N, C-alpha and C positions, 0 to 999 in steps of 0.2 A: 504370560502381556503382565504389565504394570499394578501394583497394588495401590503404591499412592502417587501424584503429580504434583507438583509444586510451580506455582504460576509465577512466571518472574516480569510479572506485567500489572497494572491497575487498571481500572474503568471498566468501560464495556468487552472488552477484550479477554480481559481474567474474568468475567460474569461468562462469556461466549466458554471459555475453555472449562471451566468451573461446569457448566451445565453440561457436555457434550463428558465430564468423566462422570456426571452422576449416572447419567444413561449407560454407562459403561460398567458400569459397580465400582468405580473406581476412586479411590478417596483425592482430596485434594487439600493442597495446601496454601495458603493465600501470605503473600509479604507485603509489607505496608512501612510506609515512612511514618513518622510518629503525625504528619502532617493529614493525613489517611485515614486513621484508629477508627473511624465510624461510618467508613469508606463500606458500599456494597459489598463488595467482591468480599471486604474481611468477614464481613456477615455470613456471607451465602457457602463459606469455602468449609469444611470440615472441620483445618486448623489454622489459625494466623499466628504469623510470625511478625514484630517490628525488629527491622533490616537498619534502622537507621533514622536522622532525623531529617527536617521536610526537605531540602535538597537531593535532589534526585544522583547528584555525583557521588552522595554518602551513604545512598540506601539502592535506589532501582538500578543503579550503576557500578554499585560497590559488587565486586568479584566474589572477595572474599565473603563478605555477609548472608551472598545468596548460599552460596558454598557451605557458609555453616549452618544455613538454615535447613537446606538436606540433609544435614547430618543429624542435627539435632531431631527432627521431625521422623529420619529416615525414608523420605523421600528419595522411589529409583531411580525418577525421570525428572528433564526441564523444559517446562514447555517456555517458550519465551513471547509468545504473542509476536505482535509487531512493534516497530520502533523499539527503543532501550536498547537492550542487548542480544535482538531477533539476528542480526547480521554481525558481529562481530567473533571475528573468527580464534582470536586472543582467547575469548571466553569459554569458546567449545569448544578450544583444546584442554584447557582447565577443566574443563567440567566433565570430560574425557578423560582424563590425568586422575580424576578423583574414584573413577568408576561410576561414575550419574550417566544417564542416557541424555543426549540432547534431542529432543524431538524439533529435527530438523536435517537440514543438510550437511555434511561433513563439511570440517574447518574447511577441508581444500578448495572445495566445491564456492564456500562463501569468501575464500582468498580469490579465486579465481575470477567468478563475477563483480566483484566487489571494487576491480578497477577499472575504469570503464574501457583502458585501453585495452588491456590483458584479458578483458568480458568481449571487446570489439573485433580480436582476432582471435578468441574461440568460439563466435557467432561464425564467422568466415568459414574455418575450418568443418565447421558443424554443417554446412551449406547454408546457413540463413542468413537472408538479403539482409545487407547492410548500406549506411548511410555514407556516401561518398566522404574522403577525407584527410588529414595526415595518418603516414605511418604511424605515430606515435605518436609523444611527447612534444611540442612547441617550445625550446629553450629560451626564443629570443623575436622580439620587436620584429626585426629583417627574417627571420624564417617565417613566421607567421605571415608578413607580407605574399612571401614567393608562393607558399602552400593556399593563399587565398587566392593571390590572381592567377593562380592554376589550374584552381577548379571554380575559379569565377564569382563573385559577390552576391548576393549577400553571405555571412558565413558567420556562424555562434561558435564562440570561445569557451570550450568547457575545462572545468576541473577533473583530471582523473581519479579523484575519489571524491566528484560533490554529488548532490543530490537535496534536492527539496526547493530546486534552485538555484542552489548558492554555487556562483564560483562561473554562473554560465550569463556568457555577455555578444549582442550580436551585432555588428559592424557591417557595412554598407560599403566603404571606402576605402582604400589606404587610408587617409586621415581618421576614421573610426577605428579602423583596428590599432593603432595605438594606444589610446585612450582604454578601450575591453581588452586588450591582452594585461596590462598592468592593473587595471580593475580587477579582471578575473583569477587572475593571481593572487592579488591582497587579498581576497574575499576567499580564497581556497587555502591560501595560509591560516587565516583568522580561524574559519571555518573547521578545516581538517586538518591541520600541520602539516598542508602537503600544500607546495604551489603550484605545482606542475598541469599544465594544461595542455590540451589537443584541440584542435579545429574539425569541424564539418559542416558539410555546404548546410546551410541553410535553407529549407524547404520555405514556400512563401503559404501555402493555405490547407498545412495539412491538420488531420486527424489523428488523435492520438489514441490507438487499440492495441490491448493488451491479451496475451493469451496466456489462459491460464492453464498448467501443465503438471503433472503428478507423477512421480516414481516410486520404485520400490526398493531401488539399490541393488537391485536383483536381475535387470536388465530389461524390464517391463517399464514401460514411459506413456503416457495419454494426454491427449489436451481435452479442454472442458472449456471446448469454444473461445469463445472473443467476449471483451468487453469496452466499450467505447466510454473513454473519461476525456471525452477531448474540452468538456466544458472547466475551465480553471481557470484560477485565480494565482500569479505571480507561480507557477508550476507547482502548484498546490489544486488538486481535483475537489473540485466542489459536488458534482453530478455525475453516476456512476449507471452506465445501463447497458443490460445483457439480453439480446447480441445485439451486436452493433448496426444499430439502423441504415447504413450505407453497405454491410458484407453480406455480400451476397454467399450462397451454399458452397457454389465449387471456390471462392475466394478462402471460406472459412474452412474445409476440405483441402486446401492447397496450402496454406499456412498454417493450419492446426497440425497436420501433417509433418511437416518438417520440422515443426517446432519436437512433436511427440517424440520424432527420430532422433532429432539430437539428444533430447531426455534419456534416453534410450543407449545413446552411444558412451554416454557423458558415465552412466551408472549413478545417477543423479539419486536420493534418499529426499522423499517429503515432497511438501507444495514449495512450488517458484511461478512467477509470472514475467515470460519474455514479451517485452513492452517495443512498441514502435511507432514510429509516425505512417501515416498512409495516404498517399496523396496519388492520384490518379489512377488507381488500381495497384498501383505497388503498396508493397511492406517496406521499411526501413530499418533496422534492429537500431534501436538507443540504448536498452539496459537490462538486465537479468536482476529481477527483486527474489531472492532466495530466501522467502519467507510467505505468510499470511499475510493478504494485503486485508488494509483496511474495507475495503469493497468485495472483499469474496461469499458475503448472500446474497448477489445478484446472481452471481454462478450458481450457489446451492441452490438457490429459487428456481431455477430454469430448468435444473439435470434432476432436480430431489435427490443429490448426497449431500452427507454432512462432512465437508474439510476437515477439520478439527478432528471426527472420529479416526477418518483415514489416513492424520497425520501421526498419532498416537498407535496405529496399526501398524505402520511402515516402520517406528520407529522401534518397536519390539518385536520387527523381524520380519512382522506376515508380508505376504505378497499383494497388492492392489486386489482389493476385493470386488473390481470390474471391469472390464475389457474397454477398449476401443468403440464395439459393436455394441454394449450396453448402453450408451452418452446419446441420449434422444434429446433434443430442445424442447420443454414446453414450456410455449408461451413467450413473456417478455416481463424483466424485471426493472428496475430501477430504484437507485438509493441517493438519498442526498443525505450529506454531513452537514450536521446543526452543532455549532460550536457557540460559546458564550464569550461574544463579540458585539460591538455598540458602531453599528453599523452610520453613517457611511465606510467610517475609516477603517472600519475590521479592529478595533483595538481590542484587547484582551477585556474580560467583566466576568473577572471573579465575582462570591457574592454568595450569599442564599437562598437558594428555592424557595418562595414562599407558597406555592402551588404548581402540582405537578399531575398534568392526565395525559395518559398516553392513548393514541389511539389505536383501534380495532379492529374487529371486522376481517370478511375474507381477502385473504391474500396481503395482508398487513403486517410487518413485523418490526418493532422498535426494537433495536440494541442500545441501550443505556442503563446507566448506574445510578442515574436519579433519582433521588426519591423526597418528598415535601418536609423539608426543615435542611437538606442536604448541603452543606458548605462545600462552595468549590475553589478550592484552595489557588493559589495567584501562582504555583509554585512549577506546572507543567505546562503540558497542551489544552489549549481550547475547546478542543473537540470534547463534545459533552453526551450525542447519542448518531443514530445513524438511524433513518427510517426506509424503509424498505417495502418497496408491495410490487406486487406477482399480477397478473393479467396474461388472460388467454392471447392477447398482443398489445399493439405498442398503445394502440389508441385508450384500450382499458384500461392498461398500466399507470397513464397519465390521469385519466378520471380518477382512477383508487386514488394516487397520490394529492390529487386536488381536495379530496374528501379527508384523505388522513392527516392532512396539515390542516384544513379547516378544524378538526377534533381535538389537534395535538394543544395541551396549554403549558407552557412553562413560565412562567412567572418569579417576577425577584431580581434577576438577571436579563440584561439583553442578551437577545440572542439574532443568530442570521436567516430566521424563520421568514422575515420577510422578503428576503433574497427570492427565496423559492416562489412563494405567491406570483412575486411580479415575472419572477422568469418563464412560468407555465403561462402568464399571458402575454408570451412573445410568440408570434406565429414562427419564426425559426426553431423555437423549441420546439413546438408541437408539431412541427418535420420535421424535425432529427436535421435541420439545414445549417450546423456548425461547423468548425476547426477549432484549435486551439486558441485560437486568437480572440473567438465569437466574444469573448465574455468581459475580456480586457476593454475592448472596444466599447461594449453597450454597457459597462460600470461607468468609465470615462464621458459616454454620452447623456449619462443619468446623475451626474456628478460625484460621483464615489473615488 
């Protein structure tokens, strides 16, 4: 087992990893930019190293700075959290070349699943159901029209190196596809340096269902059920829950078994999430995230496992500490992502926290790096906290979420808290009757 781990991240996820390290008796090293000198993760870690100026490109994304921090502190492993360098195969390779363990999958697996076309081909070979679409990249508008007409409109054009909703455009006709194709390629080039796109059938009213998987790199793989992440704005998740309110036990066992078997066949090491669109009882693979997810706490809540602890264990060469038969769902969990943003336009709202009070009580967890007097910098993602609740069933979880939201106080900046108070009053949210388009339509109807 490791003696010291460096966390190459910031905010609540850095705190999450530090806490797991402390429970395991492992020393932690925080890295930070000059803007984060007074951040909570810096205060809580056993050691802290400043790795650069405010810009993430010169700090949290700097390979040399992070490697140097490991060498200076003697850290034997790096936990990347999510975002930043968590899915950068070049970083992983450099880390391993320096004799440092990357707490996550291999560079090869990150590369394999990072390209959308390769990932889809891999999924098909592993027996995972996929969305009908082009066999590979689509180079011209004429090719795009041909593919779209063969499978039937509507279709969605996606960047092969995409993520976060960038480089994705829907086309409903030959007229639409010309603009959609050029726009998607332009966005993809600007965001990822790669303008290759592919085409998939656009499902009308799907839900976003993702399966949490875990492998130990020794041929063992399990699934930890699914999460429903259908409430999204601009392809960004807002409200996540587990288990999915529309998924039956039979469906869970079927798709979970397929995913667990795929992970075992791959020899995959660490946490991963296989994401699907789900419609009319069918699952369609869209991508695999080769890292810990923002919404991992809802899975931890219903299974009673520490996914970060398990990441550290398997990275150290240990087998999984549980089998599929050990994993039993207990109750229901919901997470809401709280951003420092000004409604109704969701504009980033950095500033100083003048008052902060986290909710508590049975089944309530608040993952946040906030404290009274903390100044939220303008340089990074606007996520400032995640409120997670757990109940015996979905009805109790919703009631607990409503109560916890009423206790939570964040003053000094605008946040997205009013959005969740409003959503909980909606019948469709109360009954779980929504798809990936529901929130966008609701926001448009309510002037956002």
